[in-house]
C-alpha positions in Angstrom: -0.7 -17.4 6.2 -4.2 -16.8 7.5 -6.8 -18.8 5.6 -8.7 -15.7 4.3 -5.5 -14.2 2.8 -4.3 -17.5 1.5 -7.5 -17.8 -0.5 -7.2 -14.3 -2.0 -3.6 -14.7 -3.2 -3.8 -18.4 -4.2 -5.0 -17.9 -7.7 -2.4 -15.4 -8.8 -2.3 -17.0 -12.2 0.5 -18.3 -14.4 3.7 -16.2 -14.0 4.1 -16.0 -17.8 0.7 -14.4 -18.1 1.4 -11.8 -15.5 -1.1 -9.7 -13.6 -3.7 -10.0 -16.3 -4.3 -13.5 -15.0 -4.1 -12.5 -11.3 -6.8 -13.0 -8.8 -9.3 -10.1 -8.8 -8.1 -9.1 -5.4 -5.1 -7.5 -7.1 -7.3 -5.2 -9.2 -7.0 -2.4 -6.7 -3.8 -1.8 -4.9 -1.2 0.7 -3.7 0.1 1.1 -7.3 0.0 5.0 -7.2 3.4 6.5 -6.8 4.2 9.2 -4.2 6.1 11.0 -6.9 6.1 11.1 -10.7 7.7 14.5 -11.3 11.5 14.7 -11.7 11.7 11.2 -13.2 13.4 10.0 -16.4 10.0 9.1 -18.0 8.7 12.7 -17.6 11.9 14.2 -18.9 11.5 15.7 -22.4 14.5 18.0 -22.3 17.4 17.9 -24.8 20.1 17.2 -22.3 18.5 14.7 -20.0 18.1 17.1 -17.0 15.2 15.1 -15.5 15.0 17.0 -12.2 14.9 20.4 -13.9 12.6 19.3 -16.8 9.7 18.5 -14.6 10.1 20.1 -11.1 7.8 19.9 -8.1 6.5 23.4 -9.0 5.1 22.0 -12.2 3.5 18.9 -10.7 0.1 20.4 -9.7 -0.3 22.0 -13.1 1.1 19.6 -15.7 -0.4 16.4 -16.9 1.9 13.4 -16.5 2.7 11.3 -19.5 3.5 7.9 -18.0 2.1 7.5 -14.6 0.4 9.4 -11.8 1.3 10.3 -8.2 -0.7 11.2 -5.1 -0.8 11.3 -1.3 -1.4 7.8 0.2 -3.3 6.7 -2.8 -4.4 3.6 -4.7 -5.2 2.8 -8.4 -6.5 0.0 -10.5 -3.9 -2.4 -11.9 -3.6 -0.5 -15.2 -3.7 2.8 -13.5 -6.7 4.0 -15.4 -8.5 5.4 -12.3 -6.6 6.8 -9.3 -7.6 7.8 -5.8 -5.6 9.9 -3.3 -5.9 12.6 -0.7 -5.7 16.3 -1.0 -5.2 18.4 2.2 -5.1 22.1 3.0 -4.3 23.7 6.3 -5.5 27.1 5.4 -2.0 28.5 5.4 -0.1 26.9 2.5 0.1 28.5 -0.9 -0.9 25.2 -2.5 -2.9 22.1 -1.7 -1.0 19.2 -0.3 -1.6 16.7 -3.1 1.9 15.0 -3.1 5.0 14.6 -1.0 7.5 17.4 -1.3 11.2 16.9 -1.5 14.5 18.1 -3.0 16.0 17.0 -6.3 19.5 15.7 -6.5 20.8 19.1 -7.4 18.9 20.8 -4.6 19.8 18.6 -1.7 23.2 18.7 -0.1 23.2 14.9 -0.1 21.1 14.2 -3.2 17.4 13.6 -3.6 15.6 13.8 -0.4 12.0 13.8 0.7 11.2 16.5 3.2 8.0 15.1 4.8 7.0 12.4 7.3 4.7 9.5 6.3 4.6 5.8 7.0 3.4 2.6 5.5 2.0 1.0 8.6 0.2 -2.1 7.5 -0.8 -4.1 4.4 -1.6 -7.6 3.3 -0.7 -9.0 -0.2 -4.2 -8.9 -1.7 -4.5 -5.2 -0.5 -7.7 -6.2 1.3 -6.3 -4.2 4.2 -3.8 -1.3 4.1 -2.9 1.6 6.4 -1.0 4.8 5.6 -0.1 7.7 7.9 1.0 11.3 7.3 1.9 14.2 9.6 0.8 17.5 8.1 1.8 20.9 9.7 -0.8 23.3 10.7 1.5 26.2 10.0 2.5 27.1 6.5 4.7 24.5 4.9 8.2 25.9 4.7 8.9 25.0 1.0 11.3 27.9 0.3 13.1 27.5 3.6 13.9 23.9 3.0 15.2 24.6 -0.5 17.4 27.6 0.5 18.8 26.1 3.7 19.8 22.8 2.1 21.2 24.7 -0.9 23.4 26.7 1.5 24.7 23.7 3.4 27.8 21.8 2.2 28.1 18.0 1.8 30.0 18.0 5.1 26.9 19.2 7.0 23.8 17.3 7.8 20.6 17.6 5.8 18.1 20.2 6.9 14.9 18.4 7.7 11.3 19.4 8.1 11.4 18.9 11.9 14.4 21.2 12.0 12.3 24.1 10.7 10.2 24.2 13.9 7.0 23.8 11.9 5.8 20.9 14.2 6.6 22.8 17.5 3.9 22.7 20.1 2.3 19.8 18.4 0.8 22.0 15.8 0.2 19.3 13.1 -2.4 16.9 11.9 -2.1 13.1 12.0 -3.9 11.8 8.9 -4.4 8.1 8.6 -6.0 6.3 5.7 -7.3 2.8 6.1 -8.3 0.8 3.0 -10.4 -2.3 3.4 -12.0 -4.4 0.7 -15.5 -5.9 1.2 -14.8 -7.8 -2.0 -12.3 -7.3 -4.9 -14.2 -4.3 -6.4 -15.6 -2.7 -3.2 -13.0 -0.6 -1.3 -14.0 1.0 2.0 -11.9 4.0 2.9 -11.7 5.5 6.4 -9.8 8.7 7.0 -8.9 9.5 10.6 -8.0 13.2 11.2 -6.3 13.9 14.6 -5.5 17.4 15.8 -2.2 17.0 17.7 -2.1 20.7 18.5 -3.1 22.7 21.6 -6.1 24.6 20.0 -9.1 23.7 17.8 -8.2 23.8 14.1 -9.7 23.3 10.7 -8.4 21.1 8.0 -9.7 21.0 4.4 -9.8 17.3 3.3 -10.2 16.6 -0.4 -10.5 12.9 -1.3 -9.7 13.0 -5.0 -10.4 10.6 -7.9 -9.1 11.1 -11.4 -8.2 9.4 -14.7 -4.6 9.0 -15.7 -4.2 11.1 -18.8 -4.2 8.7 -21.7 -5.9 10.9 -24.3 -3.5 13.9 -24.8 -0.8 11.9 -26.7 -2.7 10.6 -29.7 -4.9 12.6 -32.1 -7.9 10.3 -31.9 -7.8 9.0 -28.3 -11.1 8.8 -26.4 -11.4 10.9 -23.3 -13.3 9.4 -20.3 -15.6 11.4 -18.0 -16.3 11.8 -14.3 -19.7 13.4 -13.4 -21.8 14.0 -10.3 -24.3 11.2 -9.8 -26.1 12.7 -6.8 -25.2 14.7 -3.8 -22.9 12.0 -2.3 -21.6 10.3 -5.4 -19.0 10.9 -8.2 -19.8 8.7 -11.2 -16.8 7.0 -12.8 -17.0 5.1 -16.1 -16.6 1.4 -15.7 -19.2 1.4 -14.0 -17.7 2.7 -10.8 -18.6 5.3 -8.2 -16.9 7.1 -5.4 -19.4 7.6 -2.6 -18.9 9.9 0.4 -20.5 9.9 3.8 -21.4 13.2 5.5 -18.7 14.9 7.5 -18.6 14.9 11.3 -21.0 17.9 11.4 -23.5 15.9 9.4 -23.2 18.0 6.2 -22.3 16.6 2.8 -19.1 17.7 1.2 -19.3 19.7 -2.0 -18.0 18.3 -5.2 -15.3 20.0 -7.3 -14.4 19.0 -10.9 -11.6 19.9 -13.3 -9.6 18.3 -16.1 -6.4 16.3 -15.8 -4.9 18.6 -18.4 -1.9 20.8 -18.3 -2.3 24.5 -17.3 -0.3 25.7 -20.3 -1.1 29.4 -19.5 0.5 29.2 -16.1 3.5 27.1 -17.1 4.3 28.3 -20.6 2.2 31.4 -21.3 0.3 29.5 -24.0 -3.5 29.0 -24.2 -4.8 26.1 -22.2 -7.2 23.5 -23.7 -9.6 24.0 -20.9 -10.5 26.7 -18.3 -10.5 24.0 -15.7 -7.0 22.5 -15.8 -5.3 20.0 -13.5 -4.7 22.7 -10.8 -8.3 24.0 -11.0 -9.3 22.4 -7.7 -6.1 23.8 -6.1 -6.8 27.3 -7.3 -10.4 27.2 -6.4 -9.9 26.0 -2.8 -6.8 28.1 -2.0 -7.6 31.3 -4.0 -11.3 31.1 -4.7 -10.6 31.1 -8.5 -13.5 30.1 -10.9 -11.4 27.1 -12.1 -13.8 24.3 -11.3 -16.4 23.2 -13.7 -19.9 24.3 -12.6 -21.4 21.5 -14.7 -19.8 19.1 -12.3 -18.0 16.9 -14.8 -14.4 16.4 -15.8 -11.5 14.0 -15.5 -10.5 14.9 -12.0 -12.9 15.4 -9.1 -12.8 15.8 -5.3 -15.1 15.9 -2.3 -14.4 19.0 -0.3 -14.7 18.5 3.5 -14.0 21.3 6.0 -13.3 19.5 9.3 -12.9 21.4 12.6 -11.3 19.2 15.4 -10.7 20.0 19.0 -7.2 19.5 20.5 -6.3 15.8 20.9 -9.6 14.7 19.2 -10.1 12.6 16.0 -12.6 13.1 13.2 -13.6 10.3 10.9 -14.5 10.5 7.2 -15.8 7.6 5.2 -15.8 6.9 1.5 -16.5 3.9 -0.7 -15.1 3.0 -4.1 -17.4 0.5 -5.6 -19.4 -0.5 -8.7 -22.6 1.3 -7.6 -24.1 3.6 -5.0 -25.5 2.0 -1.9 -27.8 4.1 0.3 -26.8 2.0 3.3 -23.1 2.0 2.5 -22.0 3.8 5.7 -24.1 1.9 8.3 -22.7 -0.6 10.9 -21.5 -2.9 8.1 -19.0 -0.3 6.9 -16.9 -0.4 10.1 -17.4 -4.1 10.4 -15.6 -4.6 7.1 -12.6 -2.6 8.3 -12.4 -4.4 11.6 -12.7 -7.8 10.0 -9.9 -7.0 7.5 -7.7 -5.7 10.2 -8.3 -8.8 12.3 -7.4 -11.0 9.3 -4.2 -9.0 8.9 -3.4 -9.7 12.5 -3.9 -13.4 11.8 -1.8 -13.2 8.6 1.2 -11.7 10.4 0.8 -13.9 13.5 1.1 -16.9 11.2 4.3 -15.4 9.7 5.9 -14.6 13.1 8.1 -17.4 14.5 7.4 -18.5 18.0 9.3 -16.5 20.6 9.7 -13.4 18.5 9.8 -10.2 20.6 7.2 -7.5 20.2 9.7 -5.2 18.7 11.0 -7.6 16.1 7.4 -8.5 15.2 6.7 -4.8 14.6 9.8 -4.5 12.5 8.7 -7.5 10.4 5.1 -6.3 10.0 5.9 -2.7 9.1 8.8 -3.8 6.9 6.6 -6.2 4.9 3.8 -3.6 4.8 6.2 -1.1 3.2 7.2 -3.7 0.6 3.5 -4.2 -0.3 3.0 -0.4 -0.5 6.1 -0.3 -2.8 4.2 -2.3 -5.5 3.9 0.3 -8.2 2.5 0.7 -11.7 5.5 1.1 -14.1 4.8 2.4 -17.6 7.6 3.2 -20.0 7.6 2.7 -23.8 11.1 3.7 -24.6 10.7 3.9 -28.4 7.6 6.1 -27.9 9.4 8.2 -25.3 12.4 8.8 -27.7 10.3 9.5 -30.8 7.6 11.6 -29.1 3.8 11.4 -29.3 1.8 12.2 -32.4 -0.3 14.8 -30.7 2.6 16.6 -29.0 5.5 18.6 -30.3 8.5 16.4 -31.3 11.2 16.0 -28.7 14.6 17.7 -29.3 17.0 15.9 -31.6 19.5 15.0 -28.9 17.0 12.6 -27.3 17.4 10.1 -30.2 21.0 9.3 -29.2 20.8 10.1 -25.5 19.7 8.2 -22.4 18.4 4.6 -23.0 18.5 5.1 -26.8 19.7 1.4 -27.2 16.7 0.1 -25.4 13.9 0.8 -27.9 12.5 -2.7 -27.3 11.6 -1.9 -23.7 7.9 -1.4 -23.4 6.6 -1.8 -19.9 3.2 -1.4 -18.3 3.5 -3.7 -15.3 3.2 -3.8 -11.5 6.7 -3.8 -10.1 8.3 -3.8 -6.7 10.0 -0.4 -6.4 12.8 0.5 -4.0 10.9 3.6 -2.7 7.6 5.1 -4.0 9.1 8.7 -3.7 12.9 8.7 -4.0 13.2 5.7 -6.3 9.8 5.3 -8.0 11.4 3.0 -10.6 12.9 -0.5 -10.6 16.5 -1.3 -10.2 17.6 -4.8 -11.2 19.5 -5.9 -8.1 17.1 -4.2 -5.8 14.3 -6.2 -7.4 16.1 -9.4 -6.7 16.4 -8.7 -3.0 12.8 -7.5 -2.9 11.6 -10.9 -4.3 13.4 -12.8 -1.5 11.4 -10.9 1.2 8.1 -10.8 -0.9 8.3 -14.6 -1.2 7.2 -14.9 2.4 4.1 -12.8 1.7 3.2 -13.7 -1.8 5.4 -16.3 -3.5 3.6 -15.9 -6.9 4.2 -12.2 -7.0 7.8 -12.7 -6.0 8.2 -15.2 -8.9 6.5 -12.7 -11.2 9.1 -10.1 -10.3 11.9 -12.5 -11.0 10.5 -13.5 -14.4 9.4 -10.0 -15.4 12.9 -8.5 -16.0 13.7 -11.5 -18.1 10.7 -11.1 -20.4 11.2 -9.9 -24.0 9.9 -6.4 -23.2 12.6 -5.9 -20.6 15.6 -8.1 -21.3 17.6 -6.9 -24.2 17.8 -9.1 -27.3 21.5 -9.4 -26.6 20.8 -10.9 -23.2 21.4 -7.8 -21.0 19.0 -7.1 -18.1 18.2 -3.4 -17.7 19.9 -1.9 -14.6 17.7 1.0 -13.6 15.7 3.8 -15.3 18.4 6.5 -15.3 20.7 4.2 -17.4 19.5 0.8 -18.5 23.0 0.2 -19.9 24.6 0.3 -16.5 25.3 -2.9 -14.7 23.9 -4.1 -11.4 25.4 -7.2 -9.7 24.0 -10.4 -11.3 22.1 -11.7 -8.2 19.0 -12.9 -10.0 20.0 -16.6 -10.0 20.7 -16.4 -6.3 17.4 -14.7 -5.6 15.4 -17.1 -7.8 16.8 -20.0 -5.7 15.9 -18.2 -2.5 12.3 -17.7 -3.7 12.2 -21.3 -4.9 13.4 -22.5 -1.5 11.0 -20.3 0.5 8.1 -21.6 -1.6 9.0 -25.2 -0.7 11.3 -26.2 -3.5 8.5 -27.4 -5.7 7.9 -25.0 -8.5 10.5 -26.3 -11.0 8.5 -24.7 -13.9 9.4 -21.3 -12.4 13.0 -22.3 -11.9 13.3 -23.6 -15.5 11.8 -20.4 -16.9 14.2 -18.1 -15.0 17.2 -20.4 -15.7 16.7 -20.4 -19.4 16.7 -16.6 -19.5 19.6 -16.2 -17.1 21.8 -18.5 -19.2 21.4 -15.9 -21.9 22.3 -13.1 -19.5 25.3 -15.0 -18.2 26.6 -15.4 -21.8 26.1 -11.7 -22.4 28.3 -10.9 -19.3 31.0 -13.3 -20.5 31.0 -11.8 -24.1 30.7 -8.2 -23.0 32.4 -7.5 -19.7 35.5 -9.7 -20.0 37.7 -7.3 -22.0 40.6 -9.6 -22.6 38.8 -12.9 -22.4 40.8 -13.9 -19.3 37.8 -14.5 -17.0 38.5 -11.2 -15.1 35.5 -8.9 -15.3 35.1 -5.1 -15.3 31.5 -4.1 -15.0 31.8 -0.5 -13.7 30.3 0.7 -10.4 28.0 -2.3 -10.0 25.6 -0.7 -7.6 28.3 0.3 -5.2 28.4 3.9 -6.4 31.2 5.7 -4.8 32.9 2.9 -2.8 36.2 3.4 -4.5 38.5 6.4 -5.0 37.5 6.7 -8.7 34.3 6.5 -10.7 34.6 2.9 -11.8 32.3 3.5 -14.8 34.2 6.4 -16.3 38.0 5.7 -16.2 40.8 7.9 -17.7 41.5 7.2 -21.3 43.5 4.0 -21.8 42.9 2.6 -18.3 40.9 -0.5 -17.4 39.8 -1.7 -14.0 39.9 -5.4 -13.2 37.3 -5.7 -10.4 37.3 -8.1 -7.5 33.6 -7.6 -7.1 32.6 -8.0 -10.7 34.8 -11.1 -11.1 33.5 -12.6 -7.8 29.9 -11.8 -8.8 30.4 -13.8 -11.9 31.8 -16.7 -9.9 28.8 -16.4 -7.7 26.5 -16.4 -10.8 28.2 -19.6 -12.0 27.6 -21.4 -8.7 23.9 -20.4 -8.6 23.3 -21.4 -12.2 25.1 -24.6 -11.3 22.7 -25.2 -8.4 19.7 -24.4 -10.6 21.0 -26.9 -13.2 21.5 -29.6 -10.6 18.0 -29.1 -9.2 16.5 -29.1 -12.7 18.6 -32.2 -13.7 16.5 -34.2 -11.3 13.7 -33.9 -13.8 15.8 -33.5 -17.0 19.1 -35.4 -16.8 20.4 -33.6 -19.9 20.9 -30.5 -17.8 23.6 -32.2 -15.8 26.0 -31.2 -18.7 25.2 -27.5 -17.9 26.0 -28.1 -14.2 29.4 -29.4 -15.2 29.8 -26.4 -17.6 29.1 -23.8 -14.9 31.3 -25.5 -12.3 34.2 -25.5 -14.8 33.6 -21.9 -15.7 33.6 -21.1 -12.0 37.0 -22.8 -11.6 38.4 -20.7 -14.5 37.2 -17.5 -13.0 38.5 -18.5 -9.6 41.9 -19.3 -11.1 42.0 -15.9 -12.9 41.3 -14.1 -9.6 44.2 -16.0 -8.1 46.6 -15.2 -10.9 45.7 -11.6 -11.9 46.9 -9.8 -8.8 43.4 -9.3 -7.3 44.5 -11.1 -4.2 47.0 -9.3 -2.0 49.0 -11.8 0.0 50.5 -9.3 2.3 47.2 -7.7 3.3 45.1 -10.9 3.1 42.4 -9.2 1.0 41.0 -8.8 -2.5 41.4 -5.5 -4.3 40.5 -4.0 -7.6 43.4 -3.6 -10.0 43.8 -0.5 -12.3 45.7 -1.3 -15.4 47.3 1.7 -17.3 47.9 2.1 -21.0 51.2 0.4 -20.6 49.6 -2.6 -18.9 51.1 -1.8 -15.5 48.9 -2.9 -12.6 48.1 -0.6 -9.6 46.2 -2.4 -6.8 43.6 -0.1 -5.3 44.2 -1.0 -1.7 40.8 0.0 -0.3 39.5 -2.4 2.3 35.8 -2.4 1.3 32.9 -4.7 0.5 34.6 -5.1 -2.9 37.0 -7.5 -1.2 34.3 -9.2 0.8 32.1 -10.2 -2.2 34.4 -13.2 -3.1 33.2 -14.9 0.0 29.7 -15.2 -1.5 31.0 -17.4 -4.3 30.9 -20.6 -2.3 28.8 -23.7 -2.8 28.5 -27.1 -1.2 28.7 -30.3 -3.3 28.1 -33.8 -2.4 31.4 -35.7 -2.4 30.3 -38.0 -5.1 29.2 -35.1 -7.3 32.5 -33.3 -6.6 34.4 -36.4 -7.7 32.2 -36.7 -10.8 33.0 -33.2 -11.8 36.7 -33.8 -11.2 36.5 -36.6 -13.7 34.5 -34.9 -16.4 35.6 -31.2 -16.1 39.2 -31.2 -17.3 40.1 -27.7 -16.1 38.5 -28.2 -12.7 40.3 -31.4 -12.1 43.7 -29.7 -12.3 43.0 -26.7 -10.1 40.3 -27.7 -7.7 42.7 -27.8 -4.7 42.7 -24.0 -4.8 38.9 -23.9 -4.3 38.4 -26.0 -1.2 36.8 -23.7 1.4 36.5 -26.3 4.2 37.6 -29.8 4.9 35.3 -32.4 3.2 33.2 -34.5 5.5 31.2 -37.6 4.6 28.6 -35.5 2.8 29.9 -32.3 1.4 32.8 -30.5 -0.1 32.5 -26.7 0.0 34.2 -25.0 -2.9 34.7 -21.2 -3.4 36.6 -18.5 -5.1 38.7 -18.1 -1.9 40.3 -21.2 -0.5 40.2 -22.1 3.2 43.2 -20.0 4.2 42.1 -16.9 2.3 38.6 -17.1 3.7 40.0 -17.0 7.3 42.2 -14.1 6.5 39.3 -12.1 5.0 37.1 -13.0 7.9 39.8 -11.7 10.3 39.3 -8.2 8.8 35.6 -8.6 8.6 35.1 -9.6 12.2 37.4 -6.9 13.6 35.6 -4.1 15.4 38.3 -1.7 14.4 37.7 -2.5 10.8 34.3 -3.8 9.5 32.3 -5.1 12.5 30.1 -2.4 14.0 27.6 -2.8 16.8 24.9 -2.9 14.1 26.4 -5.1 11.4 29.2 -4.7 8.8 30.5 -1.5 7.5 30.8 -1.0 3.7 34.4 0.3 4.2 36.9 -0.5 7.0 37.1 2.0 9.8 40.9 1.5 9.4 40.7 4.1 6.6 39.7 6.8 9.0 43.4 7.1 9.9 44.8 5.6 6.7 43.0 7.1 3.7 43.9 5.7 0.3 44.9 7.8 -2.7 46.1 7.1 -6.2 47.6 9.5 -8.7 45.9 9.6 -12.1 46.5 11.8 -15.2 45.6 15.3 -14.1 44.3 14.5 -10.6 44.7 12.5 -7.4 41.8 10.3 -6.3 41.3 9.3 -2.7 38.9 7.6 -0.4 38.5 7.6 3.4 36.1 6.3 6.0 32.8 8.1 6.0 30.3 6.4 8.4 27.4 8.6 7.4 26.4 10.8 4.4 28.8 11.2 1.5 31.0 14.3 1.2 31.9 13.5 -2.4 29.8 14.6 -5.4 30.4 11.3 -7.2 27.1 9.8 -8.4 25.3 13.1 -7.4 26.2 12.7 -3.8 23.1 10.7 -3.5 24.7 7.5 -2.2 27.5 6.5 0.1 29.3 3.2 0.3 32.4 4.7 2.0 31.5 3.4 5.5 27.8 3.2 6.3 26.0 -0.1 6.9 23.9 -1.4 4.0 21.5 -4.2 4.7 21.7 -6.2 1.4 25.4 -7.1 1.5 25.2 -7.7 5.3 22.4 -10.1 4.4 24.5 -11.9 1.9 27.4 -12.2 4.4 25.0 -13.6 7.0 23.4 -16.1 4.7 26.8 -17.2 3.4 27.9 -17.9 6.9 24.7 -19.8 7.6 25.4 -21.9 4.5 28.9 -22.6 5.7 27.5 -23.9 9.0 24.7 -25.9 7.4 27.2 -27.9 5.3 30.4 -27.9 7.4 28.8 -28.1 10.9 30.4 -27.3 14.2 33.8 -28.5 13.3 34.8 -25.2 11.7 35.2 -22.4 14.2 36.9 -18.9 14.0 37.6 -16.1 16.4 34.8 -13.7 16.7 35.1 -10.8 17.2 38.7 -10.7 16.1 41.0 -10.3 19.1 38.4 -11.5 21.6 39.7 -15.0 22.0 36.2 -16.4 21.5 35.9 -19.3 19.0 32.5 -19.5 17.4 30.9 -21.5 14.6 29.8 -19.9 11.4 26.2 -20.4 12.5 26.8 -18.6 15.8 28.4 -15.7 14.0 25.6 -15.5 11.5 23.1 -15.4 14.4 25.1 -12.6 16.1 25.1 -10.6 12.8 21.4 -11.1 12.6 20.9 -9.8 16.1 23.1 -6.7 15.4 21.1 -5.9 12.3 17.8 -6.2 14.1 19.1 -4.1 16.9 18.8 -1.1 14.6 15.0 -1.2 15.3 15.2 -2.3 19.0 15.2 0.1 21.9 18.5 -0.1 23.8 19.2 0.3 27.4 19.0 4.1 26.9 15.5 3.8 25.6 16.6 4.8 22.1 15.9 3.0 18.8 19.2 3.5 16.9 17.6 3.8 13.4 15.7 6.9 14.6 18.9 8.7 15.4 19.0 11.6 17.9 15.8 13.2 16.8 13.8 13.5 20.1 10.5 13.6 18.4 11.1 10.3 16.5 12.4 8.7 19.7 10.0 9.9 22.4 6.8 11.4 21.0 3.9 8.9 21.2 2.5 10.1 17.9 5.9 9.3 16.2 8.0 6.8 18.1 6.6 3.5 17.0 6.0 4.4 13.3 9.1 2.9 11.7 11.0 4.3 8.7 13.1 1.9 6.7 16.1 3.8 5.6 18.4 3.3 2.6 21.5 2.8 4.8 22.6 3.4 8.3 25.4 5.3 10.2 27.9 2.6 10.8 28.9 3.8 14.3 25.6 4.8 15.8 23.0 3.1 13.6 21.1 6.2 12.7 19.0 5.8 9.5 20.3 7.7 6.4 19.5 8.3 2.8 16.1 7.6 1.4 13.7 7.3 4.4 11.3 4.8 2.8 13.8 2.4 1.2 11.7 -0.4 2.4 13.0 -2.4 -0.7 16.2 -4.1 0.2 16.1 -2.8 3.8 12.9 -4.9 4.0 15.3 -7.9 4.2 15.2 -7.1 8.0 11.6 -8.4 8.0 12.8 -11.5 6.2 15.4 -12.0 8.9 12.6 -12.1 11.5 10.4 -14.4 9.4 13.2 -16.8 8.5 15.9 -16.5 11.2 17.8 -19.6 10.3 18.2 -19.1 6.6 17.4 -21.9 4.2 14.5 -24.2 5.0 16.3 -27.1 3.4 19.9 -28.3 3.5 22.1 -27.1 0.8 23.0 -29.8 -1.7 20.0 -32.0 -0.9 
């Protein structure tokens, strides 16, 4: 880490105190979401129809209750004051103030942003950030995108903005926003407006500042004010000002003011509380309406620039968000701050980049990490208040009281969280957050630890020990990967912060106990758990089974064994400082052995196929294996741990159950240091890996498929009461409506489970050495060590973002503009998942969350920094 950035993030504060104790450099950051409409928090309908309750058409006119959104914006840490861009090309029916996209019910493959923007650069303190957006000069085709995607079936590709022809002939604007801090409270903002088209064109640019609406919900809440403080300055309470420089023609922009209040007349036909509502600036600029306050005060304000730019030229606009107006703010020192911060960012990433890293991999790492920093969002959700309604608003419909998240009244969040995606997933998901923390630990270990601790705090973790899964259904279950992630963060940070490890460990023991008591229906150490983040990977909805049926899950049971082993490792590490915790190490190892034995005895292993499957048990107790060769059967490989020989023998002596059955858990032959134990014994591991490394089954040129390609010719089906359920190989978007059609685990490549396979193989090699080899790829005749295989998988994953012999970057698909156009080609999008056969990026286009693990694979190519078991 560069010295300047190290100094800024060093005083993050005690994790238990959160961001209130963070260094002042965190006060301003990218905490403003790209979308707040269509989310659970803004849904006040009776039936939980979040997408319909607050659609995009309402967003410009309706005040948000819980958080704000904007175009490439920032906010303070409590999201009291927000800054973002407004744009108008002179053709659109509305200002461009937020990213447009389709809801899950509108898109033929679920929720889907229909614009092009990139998170190009950022450092952890937010002292330097860069955002980029491409805005058409023609009218934005809102209706065309909705109607054409609505017409298409799930078997057809999504209809994207580039498909409409709106960017043809280069008729678009390249808008870049650079943020650089002179000090923690002095933010310099440079906007670069490039005309990519063939003719001179004019763009209206409206840098906008506003208060989050915190006053409309209580009868006696105070309302803040913005007001003109001179020709170049908008005054903000605090004290704070937004100061603007003249435009390229030397003239000062005008100032426009309205209120961040709902336009009730437009939306509901009811009287509005102000003649200058939230969409007042929009209506004034686009239609010339008298909807801005001539007194130049309000709770939302914008500078209005009209910028005419010649073809291929770039105009610059400068603004400053700071405690006071400075007459010399935009002199030579302004650009010097931006250039200094950019140079520091170069040094920061140079320090993170391992020697010998290629330019392409370095770009993948830098933009991947930048996207993760831009994914840090303000998350506000008081569930009890949301269920009950606000005193100054009409009461919510009665159905809300027993509807979504009704059992989570204790959850009361107002925190900075790492989100999977600031547009499509502007909310946390528990297992996503764990993967995010692993990558973030390279950038900002304290923030990574804060994320691990946060979901275990009393305002998130349920009193019964459950960890909330994700906003749409806190009661659902995500894989329990938190203990594993905490150990990774601990390791990346140098294995020194035992206070952090102890804090997480104590809360995860509660969560583990909840799993054991809640998700083991018969008390036989075989776990259910539902879909567990794998959405539609099976033939049936695993969270909603026919009456009388139960599903004994290989993945749920293996995740619990994995959980045991990671809690075991935490206990072993902590026992170095508190020997009393050694008893817990024995306890978790013995529990692991009981789970492993249950997996062996309960038909989850299929000896004929050499694979683990889920088992569906009917009302009569009859077992039906669901013979789908998917990641469900690979997850048992993760439940492997190396023990020192003396420790292994000690456990054999003191853990009675383990002493009798341990021979079934030996993964590799013991050497003079270690014994590797796992759910799957040595012979089973090799049989699973035979499938996994077969290029006709799981192994693709870009990593590992979620479902074996064998199912393309051998689809699986099962007869259930009233219907037949089936699953086949789908290497790209889903053709099933299960889970809204928004996710597909039936063949595509997903980075997080690839990452776990890769790291598991690296651990095998770290502890078993070169003595253990296997054929890779299957059928090739080549014998390779686990370490060599892990490295090959790493190379395959990183090749998604490398240009091949044909000059194409696989992740960019077959879109010529993304592959070849110099304005587009090196701006990377980090997709939710990837086409398993050709590597094209699919799903959410800014899923920099767990796909950001690719950046981690560049920064930490060899896996653990220290030897397992040491």
